[in-house]
C-alpha positions in Angstrom: 0.0 0.0 0.0 1.4 3.5 -0.9 1.3 6.3 1.6 -1.5 7.9 -0.7 -3.6 4.7 -0.4 -3.5 5.2 3.4 -5.4 8.5 3.0 -8.5 6.7 1.8 -11.4 6.5 4.3 -10.8 3.7 7.0 -14.1 1.9 6.2 -13.1 1.3 2.6 -10.1 -0.8 4.0 -11.4 -2.0 7.2 -8.7 -3.6 9.4 -6.7 -4.3 6.4 -5.6 -0.7 6.3 -3.1 -1.0 9.2 0.4 -0.4 7.8 2.4 -3.4 8.9 5.2 -2.4 11.4 3.8 1.1 11.8 3.0 3.0 15.0 -0.7 3.7 14.5 -2.2 6.9 15.6 -6.0 7.2 15.5 -7.2 10.9 15.4 -10.3 11.0 17.5 -12.1 13.8 19.3 -11.9 12.2 22.6 -8.2 11.1 22.2 -5.3 12.2 24.2 -4.3 16.0 23.9 -0.8 17.0 23.3 1.1 20.2 22.8 3.0 20.8 19.7 6.3 20.2 21.6 4.9 17.0 23.1 3.8 15.7 19.6 7.4 16.4 18.3 9.0 14.6 21.2 6.7 11.6 20.6 7.2 11.6 16.9 11.0 11.4 17.5 10.5 8.6 19.7 8.0 6.7 17.5 10.3 7.2 14.5 13.2 5.5 16.3 11.2 2.3 16.9 10.9 -0.7 14.6 10.6 0.4 10.9 10.3 4.1 11.8 6.9 4.3 10.3 3.9 6.2 11.9 0.5 6.0 10.3 -2.3 8.5 11.3 -6.0 7.5 10.9 -8.5 10.1 10.3 -12.2 9.1 9.9 -14.8 10.3 7.7 -18.3 11.6 8.6 -18.9 8.6 10.9 -15.5 8.7 12.5 -13.0 5.7 12.5 -14.7 2.3 12.8 -14.4 0.9 16.5 -12.5 -2.1 15.4 -9.9 0.0 13.5 -9.7 2.5 16.4 -9.2 -0.4 19.0 -6.2 -1.6 17.0 -4.5 1.9 17.1 -1.4 2.3 19.3 -2.7 5.7 20.5 -5.7 7.8 20.2 -4.9 11.6 19.7 -7.2 14.6 19.5 -6.5 17.7 17.3 -9.4 19.6 19.2 -12.6 19.2 21.0 -14.3 20.6 17.9 -15.5 18.5 15.1 -13.8 19.1 11.7 -14.5 17.8 8.2 -11.9 15.0 7.5 -10.2 17.0 4.7 -9.6 20.0 7.1 -8.3 17.6 9.8 -5.8 16.3 7.4 -4.5 19.9 6.7 -4.4 20.6 10.4 -2.5 17.4 11.2 -0.1 18.1 8.3 0.7 21.5 9.7 1.3 20.0 13.2 3.7 17.3 11.7 5.5 20.2 9.8 5.8 22.1 13.0 7.1 19.1 14.9 9.8 18.8 12.3 10.8 22.3 12.6 10.9 21.9 16.4 13.2 18.9 16.0 15.6 20.8 13.8 15.4 24.0 15.9 14.0 26.2 13.0 12.3 29.4 13.6 8.9 28.5 12.2 8.0 26.9 15.5 7.4 29.6 18.1 7.4 27.2 21.0 9.6 27.6 24.1 
């Protein structure tokens, strides 16, 4: 499966969508809340494990199927608000970019 295939809605793949060897993070409204700095630190740890793969699951209008969510290694929340899955992708991508700039000490991230 290519990284682009992983962006398909979870219910179109069911449990087969899990990427073998990846640390799987389900993005859910009631998941754990992290700061940008905490996410950056965790991404660094997750990337150092096994194959160094991290997969993020974002559900569609009905969320992530329970069976798929249960198999995730971690459940994270972007916000208490509900967002369309396409917007959630952009928000997650921005946080991943911010995490990489934090790890490199670049000025984009204004975290202390």
